[in-house]
C-alpha positions in Angstrom: -143.4 64.5 292.5 -141.3 61.0 292.5 -137.5 60.7 290.9 -138.3 59.9 287.8 -140.7 62.5 287.3 -137.9 65.5 288.4 -135.6 63.8 286.1 -138.0 63.8 283.1 -138.7 67.4 283.8 -134.6 67.9 284.3 -134.1 66.5 280.8 -136.6 68.6 278.9 -135.7 72.2 280.4 -131.8 70.7 278.7 -133.2 69.4 275.7 -136.0 71.6 274.9 -133.9 74.8 274.7 -131.5 73.2 272.2 -134.2 71.1 269.8 -135.4 74.8 269.4 -132.5 76.5 268.4 -131.8 73.5 266.1 -135.3 73.6 264.3 -135.1 77.7 264.5 -131.3 77.5 262.6 -133.2 75.1 259.8 -136.2 77.6 259.6 -134.2 80.1 259.2 -131.9 78.7 256.4 -134.9 77.9 254.5 -135.9 81.2 254.3 -132.3 82.3 253.4 -132.6 79.9 250.2 -136.4 80.9 249.5 -135.3 84.7 249.5 -132.3 83.5 246.8 -134.8 81.8 245.0 -137.2 84.4 244.4 -134.8 87.0 243.5 -133.0 84.6 240.8 -136.8 84.4 239.3 -136.3 88.6 239.2 -133.2 88.5 238.0 -133.7 85.9 234.8 -137.3 86.7 234.1 -137.9 90.5 235.0 -136.3 91.4 231.7 -138.6 89.6 229.4 -141.3 90.8 231.6 -140.8 94.4 230.9 -140.2 93.9 227.3 -143.6 91.9 226.9 -145.5 94.4 228.6 -147.7 91.4 229.6 -150.1 92.4 232.4 -149.8 88.9 234.1 -146.2 88.9 233.6 -145.5 92.3 235.4 -148.1 91.5 238.3 -146.1 87.9 239.1 -143.2 89.9 239.1 -144.6 92.0 241.7 -145.6 89.7 243.4 -141.9 88.2 243.7 -140.3 91.0 245.0 -143.3 91.4 247.6 -142.4 88.1 248.8 -139.0 88.8 248.6 -139.6 91.9 251.4 -141.4 89.4 253.0 -138.7 86.9 253.5 -136.0 89.2 254.6 -138.5 90.5 257.1 -138.8 86.9 258.3 -135.0 86.5 258.9 -135.2 89.2 261.5 -131.8 91.4 262.6 -129.8 89.5 259.9 -132.3 90.6 256.9 -132.4 94.3 258.0 -129.5 95.4 256.0 -131.1 93.9 252.8 -134.4 95.4 253.3 -133.1 99.0 251.7 -131.6 97.4 248.4 -134.7 95.5 248.4 -137.0 98.2 248.6 -135.2 100.1 246.1 -135.7 97.0 244.1 -139.4 97.0 244.3 -140.2 100.8 243.5 -138.9 100.0 240.0 -140.9 96.6 239.7 -143.6 98.2 240.4 -143.4 100.5 237.9 -141.7 98.3 235.4 -139.3 100.2 234.7 -135.1 99.3 234.5 -135.1 95.8 233.7 -131.1 95.7 233.3 -130.6 97.5 236.8 -133.2 95.5 238.3 -131.6 91.9 237.1 -128.2 93.4 237.7 -129.2 94.4 241.3 -130.6 91.1 242.1 -127.8 89.2 240.8 -125.8 91.1 243.2 -128.1 90.5 246.4 -127.8 87.0 245.6 -124.1 86.9 246.0 -124.5 88.5 248.9 -127.2 86.6 250.6 -125.1 83.5 249.7 -122.3 85.1 251.7 -124.1 86.4 254.5 -126.3 83.0 254.9 -123.7 80.9 254.6 -125.4 78.8 251.7 -124.3 76.1 250.2 -125.1 76.5 246.2 -124.2 72.8 245.5 -125.6 69.3 246.9 -123.3 67.6 249.6 -123.0 64.6 247.6 -122.8 64.1 244.1 -126.3 63.8 242.4 -127.9 60.0 241.8 -129.1 61.2 237.9 -130.9 57.7 237.6 -132.9 58.8 240.8 -133.6 62.1 238.9 -135.0 60.5 236.4 -137.7 58.5 238.4 -138.3 61.5 240.3 -139.1 63.8 237.2 -141.2 60.5 235.8 -143.3 60.4 239.0 -143.7 64.4 239.8 -142.3 66.4 236.6 -143.7 64.2 233.4 -147.7 65.2 233.7 -146.8 69.0 233.4 -143.5 68.9 231.7 -143.5 65.7 229.3 -142.0 62.5 229.8 -139.5 63.6 227.5 -139.3 67.5 229.2 -140.7 69.1 226.1 -143.7 70.4 228.2 -146.0 69.0 225.2 -149.0 67.6 226.7 -152.8 68.8 226.8 -152.7 69.9 230.3 -149.7 72.4 229.3 -151.7 74.6 226.8 -154.2 75.5 229.8 -151.7 76.9 232.3 -150.7 80.4 232.5 -147.5 80.6 232.0 -147.0 77.5 230.5 -144.2 74.9 231.9 -140.9 75.1 231.2 -139.6 73.0 228.1 -135.9 72.0 229.2 -135.2 71.1 225.6 -135.5 75.0 224.9 -132.2 76.6 224.3 -133.4 80.0 225.6 -135.1 78.8 228.9 -131.9 76.8 229.7 -129.5 79.9 229.0 -131.2 81.4 232.2 -131.4 77.9 234.4 -128.6 76.8 236.8 -129.1 73.5 238.5 -128.8 75.8 241.7 -132.2 77.5 240.5 -133.9 74.8 239.6 -133.3 72.8 243.2 -134.9 76.0 244.7 -137.7 75.6 242.1 -138.5 72.3 243.6 -137.8 73.5 247.0 -140.1 76.2 247.3 -142.3 76.2 243.8 -143.1 79.3 242.3 -145.5 81.5 243.4 -148.5 82.4 241.4 -148.1 79.8 239.1 -149.0 76.0 238.6 -145.3 75.2 239.7 -145.4 73.7 243.1 -142.6 72.9 245.5 -142.0 69.3 246.8 -140.7 69.8 250.6 -141.6 66.2 251.0 -138.9 65.6 249.1 -135.1 64.9 250.7 -132.6 67.7 249.5 -130.8 64.7 248.2 -133.4 63.8 246.1 -134.1 67.6 245.0 -130.5 67.9 244.0 -130.5 64.7 241.5 -134.1 65.9 239.9 -132.2 69.4 239.4 -129.0 68.0 237.8 -131.4 65.6 235.8 -133.2 68.4 233.9 -129.9 69.4 232.4 -129.5 65.6 230.5 -132.8 65.9 228.8 -131.4 67.7 225.9 -127.9 66.3 225.6 -126.7 63.6 223.7 -124.8 60.7 225.3 -121.8 61.1 225.9 -118.9 60.2 224.5 -115.6 60.1 226.3 -114.2 62.2 229.5 -115.7 65.4 230.7 -112.9 68.2 231.5 -112.2 68.7 235.4 -115.1 70.8 236.7 -116.1 71.2 240.5 -119.5 70.0 241.6 -119.9 73.7 243.0 -119.2 74.7 239.5 -121.2 72.7 237.5 -124.3 73.6 240.4 -123.9 76.9 239.6 -123.2 77.3 236.0 -125.4 77.7 232.9 -125.2 75.5 229.8 -123.9 78.6 227.9 -121.0 79.5 230.8 -120.0 75.8 230.6 -119.6 76.2 226.9 -117.6 79.4 227.2 -115.3 77.6 229.5 -114.9 74.2 228.3 -116.1 74.1 224.4 -119.4 72.9 223.1 -118.2 69.2 222.6 -117.8 68.6 226.0 -120.9 70.0 227.8 -123.1 66.6 227.5 -120.2 64.8 229.3 -120.3 67.6 231.8 -124.1 67.3 232.5 -124.1 63.6 232.3 -120.8 62.2 233.9 -120.5 64.2 237.3 -117.4 64.5 239.2 -116.6 62.1 242.4 -113.5 64.1 243.1 -111.9 63.4 246.7 -111.0 66.9 246.9 -114.6 68.4 246.9 -116.0 65.2 249.1 -113.3 66.6 251.6 -114.6 70.0 251.6 -118.1 69.1 251.8 -117.0 67.0 254.8 -115.1 70.4 255.9 -118.6 72.1 255.4 -120.4 69.6 257.2 -118.7 69.7 260.3 -118.3 73.9 260.2 -122.2 73.7 260.0 -122.6 71.5 262.8 -120.1 73.8 264.6 -122.4 76.7 263.9 -125.5 74.5 265.3 -123.9 73.4 268.4 -122.8 77.5 269.0 -126.4 78.3 268.2 -127.6 76.0 271.0 -124.8 77.0 274.1 -122.5 74.4 273.2 -119.2 76.2 272.5 -116.5 73.4 273.5 -118.7 71.3 271.1 -118.4 74.0 268.5 -114.7 74.6 268.7 -114.0 70.5 268.6 -116.3 70.4 265.1 -114.2 73.6 264.1 -111.0 71.7 264.8 -112.6 68.2 263.0 -113.9 70.3 260.0 -110.0 71.7 259.9 -107.7 68.2 260.3 -110.4 66.0 258.5 -111.9 68.1 255.9 -109.5 71.0 254.5 -105.7 69.5 255.9 -106.4 66.4 253.3 -106.7 68.4 250.7 -104.9 71.5 251.8 -101.5 70.4 249.1 -103.5 70.4 245.9 -105.8 73.8 247.1 -102.5 75.6 247.5 -100.9 74.7 244.3 -104.3 75.9 242.7 -104.9 79.4 245.0 -102.3 79.9 247.9 -104.2 83.0 248.6 -107.8 81.3 249.4 -105.9 78.7 251.6 -104.5 81.3 253.4 -107.8 83.1 254.0 -109.5 79.9 254.8 -106.7 79.0 257.8 -107.8 82.5 259.1 -111.3 82.1 258.8 -110.8 78.5 260.7 -108.1 80.3 263.5 -110.8 83.4 263.8 -114.1 81.1 264.2 -112.4 79.0 266.6 -111.1 82.1 268.8 -115.1 83.2 269.0 -115.9 79.3 269.7 -113.0 79.0 272.6 -114.3 82.6 273.7 -118.2 82.2 273.8 -118.6 85.1 271.5 -122.0 85.5 269.6 -119.5 86.4 266.5 -118.8 82.8 265.9 -122.3 82.6 263.4 -120.8 85.6 261.6 -117.5 83.9 261.0 -118.5 80.4 260.6 -120.4 81.7 257.6 -117.5 83.7 256.3 -115.6 80.1 256.3 -118.3 78.6 254.6 -118.4 81.0 251.7 -114.8 80.6 251.5 -115.1 76.5 251.5 -117.7 77.0 248.7 -115.0 79.0 246.6 -112.7 76.4 247.3 -114.9 73.7 245.6 -115.6 76.1 243.1 -112.0 75.2 242.0 -111.2 79.3 240.8 -107.6 78.6 241.2 -104.9 79.8 238.8 -101.1 78.5 237.8 -100.0 81.5 240.1 -98.8 78.8 243.0 -96.7 76.6 240.4 -94.7 79.6 239.5 -94.3 80.7 242.9 -92.9 77.6 243.9 -90.7 77.6 240.4 -88.9 81.2 241.9 -88.8 80.0 245.7 -87.0 77.0 244.4 -84.6 78.4 242.5 -84.0 80.7 244.9 -83.5 78.0 247.8 -80.7 76.6 245.5 -78.8 79.2 244.9 -79.2 80.4 248.3 -77.9 77.3 249.8 -76.0 76.1 246.6 -73.7 79.5 246.9 -72.8 78.4 250.1 -71.7 75.2 249.4 -70.1 76.2 246.1 -67.7 78.6 248.3 -66.8 75.7 250.5 -66.1 73.3 248.0 -64.3 75.6 246.1 -62.3 76.6 249.5 -61.3 72.9 249.7 -60.6 72.4 246.1 -58.3 75.9 246.7 -56.2 74.3 249.8 -55.3 71.0 247.9 -54.1 73.6 245.1 -52.1 75.6 247.3 -50.8 72.6 249.1 -49.7 70.2 245.2 -52.0 67.5 246.1 -54.9 68.5 243.3 -55.1 64.3 242.6 -57.0 64.4 246.0 -59.1 66.7 244.2 -62.2 63.6 242.9 -62.2 62.9 246.7 -63.4 65.9 247.5 -66.1 66.0 244.7 -67.3 62.8 245.9 -67.9 63.8 249.1 -70.2 66.9 248.3 -71.8 64.5 245.7 -72.5 62.2 248.9 -74.0 64.7 251.0 -76.3 65.9 247.8 -77.7 62.0 247.8 -78.1 62.2 251.5 -80.2 65.4 251.1 -82.0 63.8 248.1 -83.0 61.0 250.6 -84.0 63.4 253.5 -86.2 64.9 251.0 -87.9 61.8 249.8 -88.1 60.7 253.4 -89.4 63.9 254.5 -92.3 64.3 251.6 -93.4 60.8 252.7 -93.6 61.7 256.4 -95.6 65.0 255.7 -97.9 63.2 253.5 -99.6 62.0 256.4 -102.8 63.1 258.0 -100.3 64.4 260.7 -98.8 66.9 258.4 -99.4 70.3 260.1 -97.9 68.6 263.2 -94.8 67.7 261.2 -94.6 70.9 259.0 -94.6 72.7 262.6 -91.9 70.4 263.9 -90.0 70.5 260.9 -89.7 74.1 261.1 -88.7 74.6 264.1 -86.0 72.0 263.8 -84.9 74.0 260.4 -84.6 77.4 263.5 -82.2 75.0 265.2 -80.0 74.3 262.0 -80.0 77.8 260.6 -79.1 79.5 263.9 -76.0 76.5 264.2 -75.5 77.8 260.7 -75.3 81.3 261.1 -73.4 81.4 264.1 -70.6 78.9 262.0 -70.6 81.5 258.8 -70.6 84.8 261.4 -67.1 83.0 263.3 -65.6 82.2 260.2 -66.1 85.9 258.3 -62.2 86.4 258.8 -61.4 84.5 255.7 -57.6 84.3 256.3 -58.5 82.2 259.3 -61.3 80.0 258.0 -58.9 79.5 254.7 -56.3 78.3 257.5 -58.3 76.1 259.6 -59.5 74.0 256.3 -55.6 74.1 255.4 -54.7 72.8 259.0 -57.2 69.8 258.3 -56.8 69.0 254.9 -53.0 68.7 255.7 -53.6 66.4 258.7 -55.9 64.3 256.4 -53.2 64.3 253.6 -50.1 63.7 255.9 -51.6 60.5 257.2 -52.4 59.6 253.8 -56.3 59.3 254.3 -58.6 60.1 251.0 -60.8 58.8 254.0 -60.3 62.1 256.1 -60.4 64.5 253.0 -63.9 62.5 251.7 -65.2 63.4 255.3 -64.6 67.0 255.2 -65.9 67.9 252.0 -68.5 65.8 252.9 -69.4 67.2 256.4 -69.0 70.6 255.0 -71.9 70.2 252.5 -74.1 68.2 253.8 -76.0 70.7 256.1 -76.7 73.0 252.7 -77.8 69.5 251.7 -80.2 69.1 254.3 -81.4 71.9 254.9 -82.2 72.5 250.9 -84.2 69.1 251.4 -86.1 70.5 254.5 -87.6 73.5 252.3 -88.1 71.6 249.1 -90.1 69.0 251.1 -92.7 71.4 251.9 -92.7 73.2 248.4 -93.4 70.0 246.8 -96.6 69.7 248.8 -97.5 72.7 247.1 -96.5 72.1 244.0 -94.4 69.0 243.0 -93.7 69.6 239.4 -93.1 73.4 240.6 -90.1 71.7 242.6 -88.9 69.8 239.6 -88.7 72.7 237.3 -87.2 75.0 239.8 -84.7 72.6 240.6 -83.6 72.2 237.1 -83.1 76.2 236.7 -81.5 76.1 240.0 -78.7 73.2 238.8 -78.1 75.3 235.7 -78.0 78.7 237.6 -75.5 77.0 240.0 -73.3 75.3 237.5 -73.0 79.1 236.2 -71.9 80.1 239.4 -69.5 77.3 240.0 -67.9 78.0 236.5 -67.8 81.8 237.6 -66.1 81.3 241.2 -63.8 79.1 239.9 -62.6 81.5 237.2 -62.4 84.8 239.6 -61.2 82.6 242.8 -60.9 85.0 245.5 -61.4 88.1 244.0 -64.7 88.2 245.7 -65.4 89.7 248.9 -65.6 86.5 250.9 -65.7 88.5 254.2 -69.0 90.3 253.1 -70.7 87.5 251.2 -70.2 85.1 254.4 -71.5 87.9 256.5 -74.8 88.5 254.4 -75.0 84.8 254.4 -75.2 84.8 257.8 -77.9 88.0 258.0 -79.9 85.4 255.4 -80.0 82.4 257.7 -81.1 84.2 260.5 -83.9 86.0 258.4 -85.2 83.0 257.4 -84.9 81.4 261.0 -87.7 84.0 261.9 -89.5 83.6 259.3 -89.7 79.6 260.0 -90.2 80.2 263.7 -93.5 82.3 262.8 -94.5 79.4 260.7 -93.5 76.8 262.7 -95.6 78.1 265.7 -98.7 79.1 263.2 -98.7 75.3 262.5 -99.0 74.2 265.6 -101.9 77.0 266.5 -103.8 75.3 263.6 -104.4 72.1 265.5 -104.5 73.5 268.6 -101.3 72.7 270.1 -100.7 76.1 270.8 -103.2 78.7 272.2 -104.1 81.7 270.3 -103.5 85.4 271.3 -104.5 87.4 269.0 -102.9 91.0 268.4 -103.6 93.9 266.4 -101.0 93.8 263.5 -100.5 92.9 259.8 -100.3 89.4 258.2 -97.1 88.9 255.8 -97.4 85.1 255.3 -94.1 85.2 252.9 -92.2 86.4 256.4 -94.1 84.2 258.7 -95.4 86.7 260.2 -99.0 86.6 261.9 -101.0 88.8 264.3 -100.8 86.7 267.3 -98.8 87.0 270.4 -97.9 83.3 270.5 -95.7 83.4 267.4 -94.9 87.1 266.9 -93.1 87.4 270.6 -90.8 84.6 269.5 -90.2 85.8 266.4 -89.3 89.6 267.6 -86.7 88.1 270.4 -84.8 86.1 267.8 -84.4 89.1 265.4 -83.3 91.2 268.5 -80.7 88.9 269.6 -77.9 89.6 266.7 -78.3 93.3 267.1 -78.2 92.9 271.1 -75.2 90.8 270.7 -73.4 93.0 267.9 -74.3 96.0 270.5 -72.4 93.9 273.2 -69.4 93.2 271.2 -69.0 96.3 270.3 -69.0 97.6 273.7 -66.9 95.1 275.0 -64.6 95.9 272.0 -64.7 99.6 272.9 -64.0 98.8 276.7 -60.8 97.1 275.0 -59.5 99.8 273.0 -59.9 102.1 275.7 -58.2 100.1 278.1 -55.2 99.2 275.9 -53.3 102.7 275.9 -53.4 102.3 279.9 -51.5 98.7 279.4 
């Protein structure tokens, strides 16, 4: 045997298993869709068949559930968990009873099958309605009529008769996804054939076109609706959500949103990862999952977060679980991947609420009050020092200093927001969070060292006297500027991340925070130093340390999401608000940082006790 034959043989040994795995995966995907399509028929048509008591229609329904049982068995172990539920449906269908219960159970099975199979219920690209119209005239018009009313001679000879796409009752139970399954597999026991020779894109174009047949021309702009929602909603459901006046435009002017296109990119890469994993290429699967996150989810995470932060959290968690399964070469990659596909489809449905906006408003208000309180105390202390030295004419210089610090903070906010709008958002967020940790720890030590208010005031007066003694307004300005700059820059660092989630939320939260700060400044100005300053400074120190612990976890987690840090999951809870994740790489440094203040306190207390014990002997 020559070398060429040996090389060819080795190539076939390597390549054929991968090709077989890919073909098996594609065939399995078709079986999942076929099973879902059959159950959709039962869900919609079985109640009408029972009501009519037509022997032909009831027999047809029995053939549907028998075929569904066969499809589930074809899925092997993946379909075993559904056989008992399908058998329960079959028993009632065979007896022609419980139409409402059968319809309800079939609908629940469809939802669970879509999740288990990681099925896409909408097209990967926006359907071409013109292409759909051409296909309809070639493949469908002979039975359904050129206008879709099924008023042609041959239709009268068929049992059941072809669907009339202008009939409200028919369209009330039809979705583009159901029409897609019909064109893919046909309807067993009827004259409706499947069209497997049509590409997936062609079948989706045809399915969406059917819903334009009874609609008038679109006048205006349709309301926002995702392609996923349009594919899985009936006409009555869209009317209930958007109003009847918008239905024609929703069906005739399909969305071309960048957000959904990006999520489709993510979905395609996840499917690619599952194929590679099934073929044993776990490194390729891991890289495909990383590409899915960086090129698919990451560019639209900001908009998605503003709508539904909880869904974003679940998506990020699912990406990490799938990537960990790929890195470990685990067979659970397929299960994790299907869960991820389901979440991506949920994101495409655009089912978020205004909770993200309200959450950002409250967080912005809290941050401004927290940081503003510290700055207010410092500025008030500076002004009090001027009054004590009878140099109130320099108060305007102090005001100029802190206002300038706020202006620098605003520039930092705008500059940081521009940076975080790029493709390296996770990297920049992680680095920014770690920088913020260093700033917060410095600030905590700074405040803790000044917990003795009399010493703090003496330090301020000494600086002020030095500056005023030289007649230097620049010195007074510098003191005020540097005292507030840290709070200003720190606030900008926090708000630039929040603005990525909801810029309007930051705007409204800032407005509310400014009003609250004005009231706080007035209050502090009136009560002076009757407030327990020492306690307040200590409390502020604790808040800063706690915030540093939170940001440390979030920063390390962000770097894990882009694979710059390894994954090391541990059995623990997830508290995203506190930056706590069940992973040793992020949690252990947080634990160390959180324990440091306690250790320092115990050391200081022990030292004080020793000194107190040694004092009488001295």
